[in-house]
C-alpha positions as CSV (number, residue, x, y, z in Angstrom):
1,M,73.8,-334.4,42.8
2,N,71.2,-336.7,41.6
3,G,70.7,-338.1,38.1
4,K,68.5,-335.4,36.9
5,D,70.8,-332.6,37.7
6,I,73.7,-334.5,35.8
7,A,71.3,-334.8,33.0
8,V,70.5,-331.1,33.0
9,V,74.2,-330.4,33.3
10,A,75.3,-332.5,30.4
11,V,72.6,-330.8,28.2
12,F,73.9,-327.6,28.8
13,C,77.4,-328.6,28.3
14,T,76.3,-330.2,25.1
15,A,74.6,-327.1,23.9
16,I,77.4,-324.9,24.7
17,V,79.8,-327.0,23.0
18,G,77.6,-327.2,20.1
19,M,77.4,-323.4,19.9
20,L,81.2,-322.9,20.1
21,L,81.6,-325.9,17.3
22,R,78.8,-324.5,14.8
23,P,81.3,-322.4,12.7
24,L,83.7,-325.0,12.3
25,F,80.8,-327.5,11.3
26,V,79.5,-324.8,9.0
27,A,83.0,-324.5,7.2
28,W,83.6,-328.0,7.1
29,A,79.9,-328.6,5.3
30,R,80.6,-326.0,3.0
31,R,84.2,-327.4,1.8
32,I,82.4,-330.9,1.5
33,G,79.6,-329.4,-0.3
34,G,81.6,-327.4,-2.7
35,G,80.0,-324.2,-1.9
36,A,83.4,-322.2,-1.1
37,T,84.7,-323.6,-4.3
38,S,82.6,-321.7,-6.5
39,D,83.5,-318.6,-4.6
40,V,87.1,-319.3,-4.5
41,A,86.9,-319.7,-8.4
42,H,85.2,-316.7,-9.0
43,E,87.6,-314.4,-6.9
44,L,90.4,-316.2,-8.8
45,D,88.7,-315.5,-12.0
46,E,88.4,-312.0,-11.0
47,L,92.1,-311.6,-10.0
48,R,93.3,-313.1,-13.1
49,Q,91.5,-310.7,-15.1
50,R,92.7,-307.6,-12.8
51,V,96.5,-309.0,-13.7
52,A,95.5,-309.1,-17.6
53,D,94.4,-305.7,-17.3
54,L,97.5,-304.5,-15.4
55,E,100.0,-306.3,-17.8
56,A,98.1,-304.4,-20.7
57,E,98.5,-301.0,-19.0
58,R,102.1,-301.8,-18.4
59,A,102.6,-302.5,-22.0
60,R,100.8,-299.1,-23.0
61,L,103.0,-297.4,-20.5
62,L,106.2,-298.7,-22.0
63,E,104.9,-297.8,-25.6
64,L,104.3,-294.1,-24.5
65,E,107.6,-293.9,-22.6
66,D,109.0,-294.8,-26.1
67,R,106.9,-292.3,-27.9
68,V,108.3,-289.5,-25.4
69,D,111.8,-290.5,-25.6
70,F,111.5,-290.4,-29.4
71,A,109.6,-286.9,-28.9
72,E,112.6,-285.6,-26.9
73,R,115.1,-286.7,-29.3
74,M,113.4,-285.2,-31.7
75,L,113.2,-281.9,-30.2
76,A,116.7,-282.1,-29.3
77,Q,118.1,-282.7,-32.8
78,R,115.7,-279.6,-34.0
79,D,117.2,-277.4,-31.3
80,A,120.9,-278.6,-32.2
81,A,120.6,-278.3,-36.0
82,P,120.9,-274.1,-36.3
83,Q,123.6,-274.2,-33.7
84,L,125.6,-276.6,-35.7
85,A,124.9,-274.7,-38.8
86,Q,126.4,-271.5,-37.4
87,R,129.6,-273.4,-36.2
88,T,130.5,-274.6,-39.4
89,P,132.5,-272.5,-41.8
90,A,131.2,-271.6,-45.1
C-alpha cells in the first residue's frame, strides 16, 4: 500500500466513525445548548397537571362514595322503621 491508499482508507474510516457517532454528538450538543431541557420541562409540567387532575378526581370519588354510603344507610333505616313498629307492643 502506498501513501494514497492509506489516505483513502483513513478518510473512509473517519467518515464511517463520524456517521456512527453523529447521534451521540447531536444529543451532546442539544444537552449543552439546553434544547432538550425545555422539552423535559414541558413534559414535566404536563405530568404535574395530570397528577393534579387525578388527585381532584380521587377526592371527587371519595365524596361520591360517602354519599352512596349515606344513601344506603338512609334506605336501610327507612326499610327497618316499619318492621320495628310492628314488633313493639302498643
